[in-house]
C-alpha distance (Angstrom), angle and dihedral (degrees) to the residues before:
residue distance angle dihedral
M1 . . .
S2 3.71 . .
N3 3.81 127.6 .
E4 3.79 87.4 -158.7
I5 3.77 117.1 108.4
K6 3.82 112.8 -136.3
R7 3.81 119.1 -165.2
I8 3.79 123.0 -160.6
G9 3.80 123.4 -158.6
V10 3.80 94.7 4.9
G11 3.78 114.2 -159.1
A12 3.75 136.3 171.8
R13 3.82 93.4 -95.1
M14 3.81 103.9 25.5
S15 3.78 147.5 -13.3
E16 3.78 124.4 -113.4
A17 3.81 88.6 -127.3
V18 3.80 141.5 -6.5
C19 3.82 122.7 -150.3
Y20 3.76 121.6 -158.1
N21 3.78 136.9 155.1
G22 3.85 94.9 -9.3
I23 3.83 95.6 -45.6
V24 3.80 132.1 100.5
W25 3.80 121.5 -157.6
L26 3.78 115.7 -162.0
A27 3.76 124.7 -154.5
G28 3.79 116.3 -119.9
Q29 3.82 110.6 -72.2
I30 3.76 119.6 -143.8
G31 3.81 134.5 -174.7
N32 3.79 133.3 -129.4
P33 3.78 110.6 -58.2
G34 3.79 114.1 -104.3
D35 3.84 94.8 16.9
S36 3.81 117.7 125.1
V37 3.82 118.4 -90.0
E38 3.83 88.3 -105.5
A39 3.83 93.1 53.9
Q40 3.79 92.1 43.4
T41 3.77 90.4 50.1
R42 3.82 91.3 51.6
T43 3.78 89.7 50.3
C44 3.81 92.5 49.0
L45 3.75 92.8 49.8
A46 3.84 92.9 47.0
E47 3.81 87.4 54.3
V48 3.76 90.8 48.1
D49 3.82 89.3 53.8
R50 3.81 91.4 48.3
I51 3.78 95.9 48.8
L52 3.81 93.5 43.8
A53 3.81 89.2 52.3
E54 3.80 90.8 50.5
A55 3.83 88.5 50.8
G56 3.82 89.0 51.8
T57 3.79 99.7 -108.2
D58 3.82 139.8 83.8
K59 3.77 144.4 -140.2
T60 3.79 93.3 -81.7
R61 3.80 86.7 69.7
I62 3.83 97.1 54.0
L63 3.83 112.0 130.1
S64 3.74 103.0 -179.3
V65 3.82 140.2 5.5
Q66 3.77 133.0 -166.4
I67 3.80 116.6 -162.7
W68 3.82 121.2 -167.7
L69 3.79 117.5 -165.7
A70 3.85 121.3 -167.3
D71 3.81 86.5 -145.9
I72 3.86 118.9 25.5
S73 3.77 88.4 -155.1
T74 3.84 86.2 76.6
F75 3.83 90.5 61.6
D76 3.82 93.9 108.5
D77 3.82 92.6 46.9
M78 3.78 91.4 51.6
N79 3.84 91.5 46.4
K80 3.85 91.6 53.7
V81 3.80 86.8 65.4
W82 3.74 96.1 37.2
D83 3.82 93.2 51.4
T84 3.81 92.0 56.2
W85 3.81 92.3 47.3
V86 3.78 104.8 44.1
P87 3.84 112.0 84.5
A88 3.83 115.3 -115.9
G89 3.77 110.2 -109.4
H90 3.87 92.0 19.7
T91 3.82 101.6 75.1
P92 3.83 110.4 147.4
S93 3.73 127.1 -143.4
R94 3.80 106.2 -85.9
A95 3.76 142.7 -170.9
T96 3.83 124.4 -166.7
G97 3.75 124.5 -169.5
E98 3.78 142.8 157.7
A99 3.81 119.5 -103.3
K100 3.71 140.1 159.7
L101 3.82 102.5 -103.7
A102 3.83 128.5 -148.6
T103 3.83 92.8 -84.6
P104 3.84 132.3 7.8
D105 3.84 87.4 -113.8
Y106 3.79 91.9 67.8
K107 3.83 112.8 85.0
V108 3.85 101.7 173.5
E109 3.80 138.3 22.8
I110 3.79 121.2 -171.4
I111 3.86 123.8 -161.2
V112 3.78 118.6 -168.2
T113 3.82 135.8 -168.4
A114 3.80 117.3 -170.0
A115 3.79 141.8 173.4
L116 3.82 117.8 -113.3
K117 3.77 119.9 -125.0
């Protein structure tokens, strides 16, 4: 394992991901403002796939997920997308809660921690 810190998608305020000591932490992923919770969830998960690939890992290595919904009543709609995306036998630990997100147009934010390969 490396003691080196690798940052992916470095910006002025945050990085898309940070890799250290065999772990990658992703920033919260959001969808397109105004889209349905299902569409935003698909967009979030596509971004998770892209960033994990750039880090050198994939969704079978996800350790933990936090999901924030602007409205907890959309839990089942979000899970319809999640359940088709998450690989059978590789479900991570997960917490889902309701939170006021950055703007009212955001319906879901997904935060992932994964092991590197």
